[in-house]
N, CA, C and O of each residue as an XYZ file, in Angstrom:
808
protein
N      89.604    113.673     99.946
C      89.646    114.608     98.987
C      90.571    114.075     97.497
O      91.645    113.476     97.448
N      89.776    114.505     96.492
C      90.265    113.779     95.460
C      91.264    114.607     94.642
O      90.900    115.491     93.865
N      92.576    114.264     94.865
C      93.686    114.910     94.683
C      94.812    114.031     93.964
O      95.081    113.023     94.619
N      95.566    114.171     92.728
C      96.433    113.581     91.955
C      97.741    113.696     92.940
O      97.950    114.658     93.679
N      98.575    112.555     92.819
C      99.726    112.780     93.371
C     100.865    113.117     92.321
O     100.818    112.705     91.162
N     101.875    113.887     92.814
C     102.731    114.521     92.214
C     103.933    113.264     91.877
O     104.377    112.464     92.701
N     104.306    113.369     90.366
C     105.871    112.685     89.934
C     106.855    113.501     89.670
O     106.994    114.369     88.808
N     107.744    112.994     90.793
C     109.215    113.626     91.256
C     110.127    112.752     90.527
O     110.240    111.551     90.769
N     110.853    113.460     89.521
C     112.050    112.502     88.738
C     113.201    113.235     89.039
O     113.313    114.370     88.575
N     114.164    112.704     89.821
C     115.607    113.057     90.095
C     116.386    112.508     89.117
O     116.493    111.293     88.949
N     116.997    113.438     88.388
C     118.156    112.887     87.311
C     119.457    113.741     87.831
O     119.461    114.431     88.850
N     120.402    113.587     87.062
C     121.730    113.963     87.317
C     122.953    113.157     87.006
O     122.670    111.965     86.882
N     124.181    113.420     86.846
C     125.059    112.765     85.816
C     125.501    111.600     87.254
O     125.379    111.879     88.446
N     125.965    110.427     86.732
C     126.327    109.747     87.468
C     127.609    110.398     88.268
O     128.471    111.094     87.730
N     127.567    110.046     89.619
C     128.383    110.533     90.625
C     128.135    111.679     91.230
O     128.941    112.154     92.030
N     126.827    112.353     90.882
C     126.328    113.599     91.598
C     125.657    113.297     92.738
O     125.146    114.173     93.436
N     125.598    111.808     93.065
C     125.179    111.849     94.545
C     123.408    111.706     94.785
O     122.812    111.735     95.861
N     122.879    111.559     93.513
C     121.389    111.650     93.670
C     120.694    110.215     94.202
O     119.551    110.113     94.647
N     121.633    109.179     94.049
C     121.183    108.264     94.822
C     121.286    108.283     96.582
O     120.436    107.857     97.364
N     122.150    108.698     96.793
C     122.316    109.070     98.292
C     121.228    110.214     99.078
O     120.702    110.137    100.188
N     121.115    111.453     97.859
C     120.174    112.122     98.208
C     118.866    111.602     98.438
O     118.213    111.782     99.466
N     118.451    110.834     97.262
C     117.036    110.266     97.241
C     117.123    109.170     98.652
O     116.137    109.376     99.360
N     117.786    108.375     99.072
C     117.874    107.615    100.059
C     117.479    108.194    101.507
O     116.748    107.707    102.370
N     118.190    109.372    101.484
C     117.589    110.205    103.012
C     116.459    110.947    102.647
O     115.836    111.516    103.543
N     116.075    111.041    101.446
C     114.659    111.829    101.377
C     113.876    110.747    101.735
O     113.097    111.031    102.644
N     113.819    109.779    101.399
C     112.961    108.379    101.495
C     112.997    108.234    102.933
O     111.897    108.154    103.480
N     114.043    108.182    103.672
C     113.885    107.954    105.281
C     113.231    109.077    106.125
O     112.829    108.953    107.282
N     113.189    110.268    105.309
C     112.690    111.393    106.302
C     111.212    111.366    105.887
O     110.408    111.966    106.600
N     110.754    110.667    104.701
C     109.445    111.046    104.385
C     108.758    109.365    103.980
O     108.993    108.829    102.897
N     108.091    108.861    104.825
C     107.943    107.302    104.330
C     106.642    107.297    103.334
O     106.294    106.366    102.607
N     106.057    108.483    103.477
C     104.512    108.532    102.522
C     105.127    108.707    101.018
O     104.290    108.675    100.117
N     106.190    108.847    100.726
C     106.593    108.954     99.295
C     106.892    107.784     98.721
O     107.800    107.145     99.252
N     106.230    107.213     97.526
C     106.368    105.924     97.154
C     107.640    105.956     96.071
O     107.740    106.842     95.223
N     108.421    105.064     96.194
C     109.946    104.862     95.183
C     109.442    103.990     94.279
O     109.034    102.882     94.626
N     109.419    104.478     92.835
C     109.398    103.380     91.638
C     110.738    102.977     91.549
O     111.639    103.794     91.361
N     110.928    101.793     91.669
C     112.024    100.854     91.317
C     112.369    100.446     89.752
O     111.734     99.560     89.182
N     113.220    101.029     89.244
C     113.586    101.003     87.808
C     114.026     99.345     87.544
O     114.413     98.495     88.346
N     113.788     99.281     86.059
C     114.512     97.976     85.768
C     115.679     98.114     84.889
O     115.668     99.024     84.059
N     116.656     97.346     84.968
C     117.691     97.696     84.241
C     118.577     96.185     83.797
O     118.530     95.173     84.497
N     119.347     96.290     82.534
C     120.053     94.969     82.121
C     121.522     95.059     82.656
O     122.364     94.190     82.429
N     121.738     96.133     83.349
C     123.423     95.986     83.961
C     123.162     95.100     84.939
O     122.098     94.756     85.453
N     124.661     94.667     85.189
C     124.786     93.733     86.420
C     124.823     94.757     87.727
O     125.193     95.930     87.669
N     124.367     94.075     88.905
C     124.243     94.612     89.963
C     125.721     95.088     90.626
O     126.691     94.340     90.510
N     125.814     96.175     91.217
C     127.109     96.616     92.085
C     127.076     95.897     93.182
O     126.120     95.177     93.472
N     128.178     96.036     93.929
C     128.384     95.223     95.275
C     127.384     96.055     96.352
O     127.451     97.241     96.676
N     126.527     95.120     96.749
C     125.693     95.593     98.140
C     124.149     96.097     97.507
O     123.202     96.382     98.240
N     124.108     96.140     96.085
C     122.860     96.246     95.412
C     121.972     94.893     95.427
O     122.424     93.757     95.283
N     120.785     95.200     95.605
C     119.563     93.996     95.899
C     118.402     94.343     94.728
O     117.751     95.362     94.495
N     118.456     92.940     94.067
C     117.164     92.936     93.174
C     115.826     93.340     93.793
O     115.461     92.792     94.833
N     115.181     94.148     93.281
C     113.840     94.581     93.573
C     113.957     95.546     94.902
O     112.950     95.920     95.503
N     115.163     95.875     95.258
C     115.161     97.051     95.939
C     115.913     98.225     95.319
O     115.308     99.297     95.314
N     117.322     98.181     94.717
C     117.753     99.064     94.088
C     117.442     99.123     92.426
O     117.542    100.200     91.838
N     117.082     97.961     91.756
C     116.759     97.711     90.604
C     115.974     96.508     90.494
O     115.981     95.766     91.476
N     115.110     96.081     89.201
C     115.166     94.945     89.043
C     116.008     94.803     87.986
O     116.012     95.420     86.921
N     116.827     93.806     88.432
C     117.707     93.148     87.325
C     117.148     92.140     86.168
O     116.715     91.050     86.540
N     117.143     92.397     85.065
C     116.422     91.750     84.281
C     117.461     91.303     82.971
O     118.514     91.938     82.898
N     117.234     90.368     82.065
C     118.102     90.229     80.850
C     117.336     91.180     79.812
O     116.204     91.649     79.940
N     118.234     91.347     78.757
C     118.161     92.468     77.763
C     116.902     91.670     77.049
O     115.907     92.360     76.828
N     116.859     90.310     76.677
C     115.602     89.789     76.019
C     114.141     90.355     76.991
O     113.151     90.935     76.545
N     114.370     90.032     78.150
C     113.188     90.128     78.827
C     112.652     91.844     78.779
O     111.478     92.202     78.682
N     113.684     92.614     78.862
C     113.405     94.213     78.787
C     112.767     94.602     77.651
O     111.758     95.305     77.586
N     113.593     93.963     76.460
C     112.806     94.057     75.124
C     111.396     93.663     75.051
O     110.602     94.370     74.431
N     111.033     92.599     75.634
C     109.586     92.291     75.605
C     108.825     93.221     76.116
O     107.767     93.492     75.549
N     109.245     93.951     77.386
C     108.347     94.848     78.039
C     108.226     95.962     77.223
O     107.123     96.501     77.125
N     109.242     96.416     76.587
C     109.244     97.636     75.667
C     108.041     97.191     74.358
O     107.022     97.868     74.220
N     108.295     96.146     73.587
C     107.414     95.768     73.005
C     105.881     95.473     73.359
O     104.956     95.609     72.559
N     105.777     95.107     74.499
C     104.201     95.406     74.883
C     103.711     96.660     75.519
O     102.586     96.756     76.009
N     104.530     97.551     75.496
C     104.116     99.075     75.765
C     103.850     99.206     77.377
O     102.995     99.983     77.802
N     104.697     98.334     78.300
C     104.382     98.153     79.503
C     105.607     98.868     80.301
O     105.933     98.457     81.415
N     106.258     99.942     79.683
C     107.303    100.868     80.091
C     106.952    102.356     80.011
O     106.784    102.973     78.958
N     106.860    102.872     81.272
C     106.718    104.677     81.275
C     107.671    105.087     80.506
O     107.392    105.752     79.509
N     108.777    104.817     80.774
C     110.046    105.271     79.874
C     111.073    104.301     79.893
O     110.982    103.424     80.751
N     112.153    104.284     79.017
C     113.482    103.445     78.732
C     114.261    104.348     78.004
O     114.016    105.291     77.252
N     115.303    103.784     78.448
C     116.676    104.461     77.824
C     117.731    103.602     77.677
O     117.696    102.649     78.455
N     118.766    103.644     76.836
C     120.071    102.787     76.741
C     121.086    103.699     77.049
O     121.395    104.638     76.316
N     121.760    103.360     78.435
C     122.686    104.292     78.868
C     124.051    103.400     78.792
O     124.048    102.211     79.110
N     125.096    104.012     78.388
C     126.470    103.013     78.668
C     126.257    101.612     78.290
O     126.594    100.696     79.041
N     125.644    101.396     77.016
C     125.169    100.095     76.478
C     124.451     99.249     77.333
O     124.600     98.045     77.127
N     123.614     99.634     78.361
C     122.573     99.093     79.358
C     121.218     99.618     79.138
O     121.077    100.841     79.108
N     120.016     98.701     78.953
C     118.756     99.527     79.069
C     118.255     99.987     80.791
O     118.636     99.387     81.797
N     117.592    100.842     80.778
C     116.811    101.200     81.871
C     115.597    101.568     81.899
O     115.314    102.254     80.917
N     114.636    101.381     82.711
C     113.380    101.956     82.397
C     112.502    101.629     83.705
O     112.926    100.987     84.666
N     111.100    102.220     83.576
C     110.261    102.227     84.530
C     109.078    101.428     84.047
O     108.603    101.493     82.913
N     108.616    100.592     85.129
C     107.655    100.012     84.814
C     106.032    100.999     84.905
O     105.737    101.608     85.934
N     105.241    100.998     83.811
C     104.205    101.987     83.952
C     103.218    101.843     84.837
O     102.932    102.817     85.535
N     102.456    100.535     85.000
C     101.105    100.394     85.664
C     101.196    100.962     87.174
O     100.267    101.697     87.509
N     102.173    100.713     88.090
C     102.074    100.915     89.333
C     102.259    102.293     89.547
O     101.661    102.886     90.445
N     103.147    102.909     88.684
C     103.440    104.606     88.961
C     102.123    105.259     88.580
O     101.804    106.288     89.177
N     101.408    104.808     87.737
C     100.119    105.613     87.190
C      99.297    105.351     88.211
O      98.614    106.305     88.585
N      99.145    104.180     88.855
C      98.019    103.841     89.585
C      98.060    104.776     90.962
O      97.126    105.397     91.468
N      99.550    104.668     91.439
C      99.820    105.512     92.666
C      99.566    106.772     92.447
O      99.055    107.315     93.425
N      99.730    107.470     91.512
C      99.370    109.141     91.113
C      97.829    108.959     91.357
O      97.327    109.376     92.401
N      97.027    108.291     90.323
C      95.718    108.327     90.560
C      95.167    108.412     92.015
O      94.449    109.353     92.353
N      95.544    107.333     92.934
C      95.297    107.325     94.192
C      95.986    108.599     95.065
O      96.056    108.441     96.284
N      96.344    109.479     94.655
C      96.832    110.433     95.205
C      98.313    110.531     95.976
O      98.647    111.330     96.851
N      99.053    109.508     95.393
C     100.255    109.310     96.570
C     101.623    109.982     95.514
O     101.836    109.782     94.318
N     102.194    110.613     96.264
C     103.373    111.240     95.470
C     104.659    110.012     95.070
O     105.060    109.147     95.848
N     105.049    110.194     93.911
C     106.035    108.907     93.361
C     107.203    109.625     93.068
O     107.123    110.779     92.649
N     108.224    109.096     93.234
C     109.527    109.539     93.035
C     110.327    108.498     92.121
O     110.242    107.278     92.265
N     111.045    109.082     91.247
C     111.941    108.263     90.435
C     113.457    108.961     90.414
O     113.753    110.146     90.565
N     114.344    107.757     90.165
C     115.660    108.185     90.043
C     116.113    107.512     88.695
O     116.193    106.288     88.593
N     116.424    108.434     87.599
C     116.419    107.864     86.161
C     117.325    108.588     85.476
O     117.701    109.724     85.768
N     117.735    107.819     84.407
C     118.532    108.605     83.381
C     118.004    109.825     82.605
O     116.802    110.078     82.520
N     118.891    110.500     82.094
C     118.479    111.723     81.172
C     117.465    111.459     80.284
O     116.371    112.020     80.335
N     117.786    110.604     79.447
C     116.892    110.259     78.204
C     115.504    109.798     78.688
O     114.530    110.080     77.990
N     115.320    109.009     80.001
C     114.214    108.501     80.266
C     113.362    109.586     80.615
O     112.171    109.632     80.309
N     114.123    110.672     81.414
C     113.327    111.718     81.944
C     112.692    112.829     81.062
O     111.816    113.636     81.372
N     113.485    112.640     79.648
C     112.783    113.633     78.521
C     111.257    112.560     78.022
O     110.186    113.059     77.678
N     111.450    111.493     78.079
C     110.314    110.623     77.673
C     109.352    110.824     78.729
O     108.164    110.838     78.406
N     109.623    110.958     79.760
C     108.551    110.908     80.799
C     107.732    112.373     80.832
O     106.506    112.434     80.914
N     108.593    113.517     80.754
C     108.226    114.715     80.661
C     107.080    115.085     79.268
O     106.030    115.719     79.372
N     107.672    114.458     77.959
C     106.921    114.267     77.101
C     105.378    113.536     77.069
O     104.366    113.982     76.528
N     105.495    112.609     77.623
C     104.226    111.690     78.094
C     103.468    112.312     79.149
O     102.249    112.452     79.046
N     104.134    112.702     80.184
C     103.472    113.127     81.387
C     103.929    114.485     81.876
O     104.809    114.554     82.734
N     103.234    115.820     81.245
C     103.603    116.998     81.198
C     103.695    117.396     83.099
O     104.409    118.300     83.534
N     103.079    116.767     83.719
C     102.868    117.586     84.806
C     104.262    116.936     85.953
O     104.566    117.299     87.090
N     104.772    116.024     85.192
C     106.263    115.630     85.918
C     107.121    116.405     86.198
O     107.439    117.242     85.353
N     107.806    116.376     87.545
C     108.623    117.548     87.881
C     109.922    117.033     88.105
O     110.260    116.227     88.973
N     110.798    117.720     87.011
C     112.208    117.251     86.937
C     113.115    118.119     87.957
O     112.975    119.335     88.085
N     113.966    117.425     88.595
C     114.701    117.795     89.596
C     116.326    117.488     89.370
O     116.786    116.451     89.849
N     117.096    118.309     88.710
C     118.425    117.931     88.429
C     119.265    117.990     89.488
O     119.291    119.106     90.006
N     120.004    117.126     90.021
C     121.263    116.884     90.986
C     122.535    117.025     90.326
O     122.937    116.326     89.397
N     123.166    118.028     90.902
C     124.206    118.338     90.215
C     125.478    118.776     91.018
O     125.348    119.772     91.730
N     126.653    118.165     90.984
C     127.696    118.399     91.819
C     128.178    119.707     91.814
O     128.021    120.449     90.845
N     128.874    120.104     93.046
C     129.470    121.432     93.071
C     130.575    121.736     91.920
O     130.790    122.877     91.510
N     131.246    120.583     91.449
C     132.450    121.033     90.464
C     132.527    119.595     89.937
O     131.858    118.669     90.395
N     133.482    119.487     88.844
C     133.704    118.537     88.048
C     134.580    117.480     88.797
O     134.412    116.261     88.760
N     135.663    118.244     89.568
C     136.597    117.519     90.283
C     136.146    116.534     91.265
O     136.604    115.393     91.337
N     135.022    117.122     92.192
C     134.294    116.170     92.962
C     133.363    115.144     92.242
O     132.899    114.127     92.757
N     133.208    115.490     91.232
C     132.227    114.329     90.414
C     133.233    113.122     89.969
O     132.846    111.957     89.865
N     134.651    113.570     89.705
C     135.534    112.366     89.237
C     135.843    111.849     90.459
O     136.149    110.657     90.478
N     135.838    112.420     91.424
C     136.503    111.939     92.831
C     135.440    110.748     93.454
O     135.751    109.759     94.117
N     133.931    111.233     92.966
C     133.157    110.310     93.585
C     133.013    108.976     92.797
O     132.878    107.901     93.381
N     133.045    109.085     91.552
C     133.205    107.996     90.550
C     134.406    107.068     90.668
O     134.309    105.843     90.736
N     135.642    107.811     90.686
C     136.909    107.041     91.090
C     136.834    106.017     92.516
O     137.290    104.880     92.637
N     136.125    106.816     93.486
C     135.850    106.179     94.894
C     135.030    105.069     94.628
O     135.338    104.091     95.309
N     134.055    104.896     93.833
C     133.474    103.464     93.804
C     134.119    102.302     93.705
O     133.717    101.242     94.185
N     135.374    102.499     92.934
C     135.892    101.440     92.743
C     135.523    100.381     91.877
O     136.219     99.365     91.870
N     134.392    100.485     91.045
C     133.621     99.436     90.324
C     133.795     99.477     89.027
O     133.444     98.577     88.264
N     134.417    100.659     88.652
C     134.821    100.825     87.115
C     135.996    101.326     86.505
O     136.609    102.168     87.162
N     136.431    101.021     85.454
C     137.850    101.195     85.136
C     138.167    102.616     84.654
O     137.135    103.282     84.568
N     138.948    103.086     84.415
C     139.264    104.496     83.888
C     138.649    104.834     82.493
O     138.188    105.948     82.243
N     138.671    103.785     81.584
C     138.046    104.135     80.277
C     136.774    104.569     80.634
O     136.405    105.697     80.304
N     135.708    103.456     81.572
C     134.494    103.722     81.752
C     134.498    104.932     82.671
O     133.548    105.648     82.354
N     135.175    105.438     83.667
C     134.957    106.591     84.326
C     134.827    107.839     83.421
O     133.945    108.693     83.514
N     136.029    107.806     82.370
C     136.131    109.142     81.584
C     135.097    109.105     80.557
O     134.744    110.172     80.053
N     134.595    108.061     80.203
C     133.201    107.949     79.198
C     131.782    108.573     80.021
O     130.790    109.072     79.491
N     132.035    108.374     81.394
C     130.850    108.851     82.261
C     131.000    110.293     82.443
O     130.003    111.003     82.572
N     132.333    110.826     82.464
C     132.456    112.025     82.736
C     132.347    113.034     81.493
O     131.906    114.178     81.595
N     132.768    112.505     80.414
C     132.053    112.990     79.100
C     130.522    113.055     78.948
O     130.042    114.088     78.482
N     129.759    112.092     79.281
C     128.264    112.068     79.191
C     128.031    112.914     80.231
O     127.025    113.579     79.986
N     128.590    113.228     81.450
C     128.027    114.223     82.514
C     127.979    115.301     81.898
O     126.929    115.882     82.172
N     128.829    116.057     80.944
C     128.719    117.328     80.546
C     127.790    117.553     79.783
O     127.242    118.654     79.831
N     127.401    116.653     78.951
C     126.138    116.689     78.093
C     124.960    116.854     78.840
O     124.068    117.623     78.482
N     124.897    115.983     80.145
C     123.810    115.844     80.913
C     123.631    117.102     81.651
O     122.505    117.580     81.797
N     124.596    117.612     82.083
C     124.655    119.224     82.884
C     123.880    120.062     82.054
O     122.937    120.691     82.534
N     124.249    120.155     80.570
C     123.611    121.042     79.840
C     122.205    121.139     80.104
O     121.673    122.224     80.338
N     121.574    120.045     80.077
C     120.177    119.561     79.997
C     119.467    120.161     81.325
O     118.266    120.429     81.309
N     120.306    120.367     82.527
C     119.783    120.811     83.707
C     118.896    122.299     83.546
O     118.020    122.622     84.349
N     119.282    123.100     82.400
C     118.644    124.136     82.280
C     117.355    123.938     81.845
O     116.578    124.891     81.896
N     116.905    122.640     81.334
C     115.424    122.768     80.704
C     114.840    121.922     82.158
O     113.651    121.604     82.162
N     115.432    121.685     82.987
C     114.568    121.119     84.244
C     113.917    122.124     85.139
O     114.252    123.307     85.188
N     112.789    121.474     85.971
C     112.161    122.639     86.777
C     112.977    123.062     87.743
O     112.923    124.248     88.069
N     113.728    122.332     88.272
C     114.452    122.654     89.455
C     115.890    122.296     89.635
O     115.934    121.069     89.552
N     117.204    122.819     89.863
C     118.416    122.254     90.066
C     118.814    122.490     91.681
O     118.697    123.478     92.405
N     119.260    121.339     91.886
C     119.947    121.155     93.485
C     121.214    120.955     93.531
O     121.597    119.852     93.140
N     122.063    121.775     93.932
C     123.703    121.661     94.297
C     123.849    120.653     95.220
O     123.488    120.979     96.351
N     124.325    119.366     95.080
C     124.582    118.491     96.024
C     126.160    118.629     96.485
O     127.042    117.839     96.149
N     126.319    119.657     97.227
C     127.520    120.071     98.125
C     127.566    119.625     99.299
O     128.411    118.832     99.712
N     126.487    120.189    100.047
C     126.216    119.321    101.618
C     125.077    118.717    101.587
O     124.028    119.333    101.398
N     125.144    117.252    101.795
C     124.027    116.330    101.675
C     122.761    116.836    102.367
O     121.641    116.832    101.856
N     123.114    117.328    103.746
C     121.849    117.793    104.574
C     120.799    118.934    103.883
O     119.576    118.954    104.018
N     121.587    119.823    103.148
C     120.903    120.974    102.482
C     120.330    120.499    101.266
O     119.199    120.877    100.959
N     121.044    119.626    100.453
C     120.389    119.065     99.123
C     119.166    118.631     99.437
O     118.162    119.089     98.893
N     119.128    117.462    100.587
C     117.890    116.865    101.096
C     116.843    117.704    101.427
O     115.711    117.394    101.057
N     117.058    118.871    102.158
C     116.148    119.938    102.507
C     115.526    120.411    101.393
O     114.303    120.551    101.395
N     116.347    120.744    100.210
C     115.869    121.405     99.216
C     114.847    120.599     98.511
O     113.704    121.016     98.326
N     115.344    119.236     98.051
C     114.539    118.095     97.257
C     113.080    118.059     98.130
O     112.096    118.238     97.412
N     112.840    117.883     99.368
C     112.104    117.571    100.268
C     110.826    119.068    100.225
O     109.604    118.978    100.112
N     111.607    120.241    100.350
C     110.699    121.624     99.966
C     109.966    121.352     98.624
O     108.746    121.422     98.482
N     110.822    121.050     97.706
C     110.186    120.867     96.210
C     108.975    119.786     96.361
O     107.845    120.163     96.050
N     109.131    118.725     96.733
C     107.793    117.862     96.736
C     106.660    118.308     97.667
O     105.469    118.156     97.393
N     107.063    118.794     98.635
C     106.335    119.524     99.519
C     105.116    120.451     98.971
O     103.907    120.421     99.200
N     106.094    121.462     97.981
C     105.416    122.745     97.098
C     104.697    121.808     96.051
O     103.611    122.245     95.673
N     105.054    120.726     95.566
C     104.389    120.414     94.509
C     103.117    119.599     94.759
O     102.564    119.030     93.817
N     102.640    119.530     96.006
C     101.566    118.850     96.676
C     100.533    120.293     96.450
O      99.313    120.127     96.451
N     100.997    121.400     96.301
C      99.792    122.605     96.411
C      99.785    123.009     94.854
O      99.212    124.062     94.575
N     100.282    122.377     93.974
C     100.121    123.173     92.597
C      98.567    122.851     92.241
O      97.930    121.890     92.673
N      98.106    123.835     91.383
C      97.023    123.772     91.045
C      96.424    122.404     90.323
O      95.476    121.720     90.708
N      97.182    122.233     89.276
C      96.916    121.010     88.397
C      96.616    119.581     89.488
O      95.789    118.731     89.158
N      97.235    119.498     90.510
C      97.023    118.574     91.323
C      95.462    118.509     92.023
O      95.009    117.422     92.381
N      94.870    119.472     92.145
C      93.518    119.723     92.545
C      92.632    119.563     91.435
O      91.480    119.444     91.852
N      92.701    119.517     90.276
C      91.629    119.561     89.188
C      90.426    119.172     89.554
O      89.405    119.859     89.587
N      90.597    117.710     89.915
C      89.469    116.732     90.299
C      88.932    117.484     91.444
O      87.730    117.740     91.378
N      89.515    117.849     92.377
C      88.913    118.635     93.724
C      87.763    119.787     93.114
O      86.538    119.858     93.208
N      88.617    120.488     92.566
C      87.886    121.697     92.233
C      86.660    121.521     91.165
O      85.769    122.360     91.036
N      86.730    120.547     90.569
C      85.852    120.242     89.448
C      84.444    119.853     90.426
O      83.306    120.301     90.293
N      84.896    118.978     91.321
C      83.796    118.526     92.287
C      83.041    119.344     93.296
O      81.967    119.095     93.843
N      83.896    120.444     93.428
C      83.692    121.474     94.360
C      82.524    122.339     93.702
O      81.609    122.815     94.373
N      82.641    122.490     92.369
C      82.048    123.363     91.669
C      80.705    122.889     91.399
O      79.731    123.633     91.283
N      80.685    121.528     91.295
C      79.317    120.814     91.011
C      78.477    120.702     92.301
O      77.285    120.394     92.266
N      79.115    120.953     93.383
C      77.977    120.973     94.840
C      77.018    122.055     95.001
O      76.260    122.069     95.971
């Protein structure tokens, strides 16, 4: 069946738990392709190059931007983040669902370039829990945490423009909701346009 895949974009403030939700979703559905983003920030403890991110130098990232090889990119807390273009588009054309975990600026770019993208905003139940999650990492100083909290308020406002909002209070329920969104996305009329066109020509 000639069917396009769905592009699912997970966004949310740092500390919202979107990475944990994504990890569980991927464990439960191995057919979803995870697009690994590139970044110029340094790896956190436990992160692996090519698994969590492609960790590259700023000069290399800017070369990719200049050659139009990024689906989206953004500068967040003084570091670049972005999604390599070719692999994502090829997977979608071959009917595979693709999921991204990116920053808000990048999500806006994708929505402008690829209108069919589905934006899912992961939000914490309250700001106290958000700060607790950021502090619990032990990877950032107080000034960085405060900067991320201020940024989080602006990002949460953008959730009203997203297609779906998932409150990450209980992990199991959040994962269930994200999986339901992905399943429903596979039934949208837009992903069957090629199939309908072929059907009408029979």
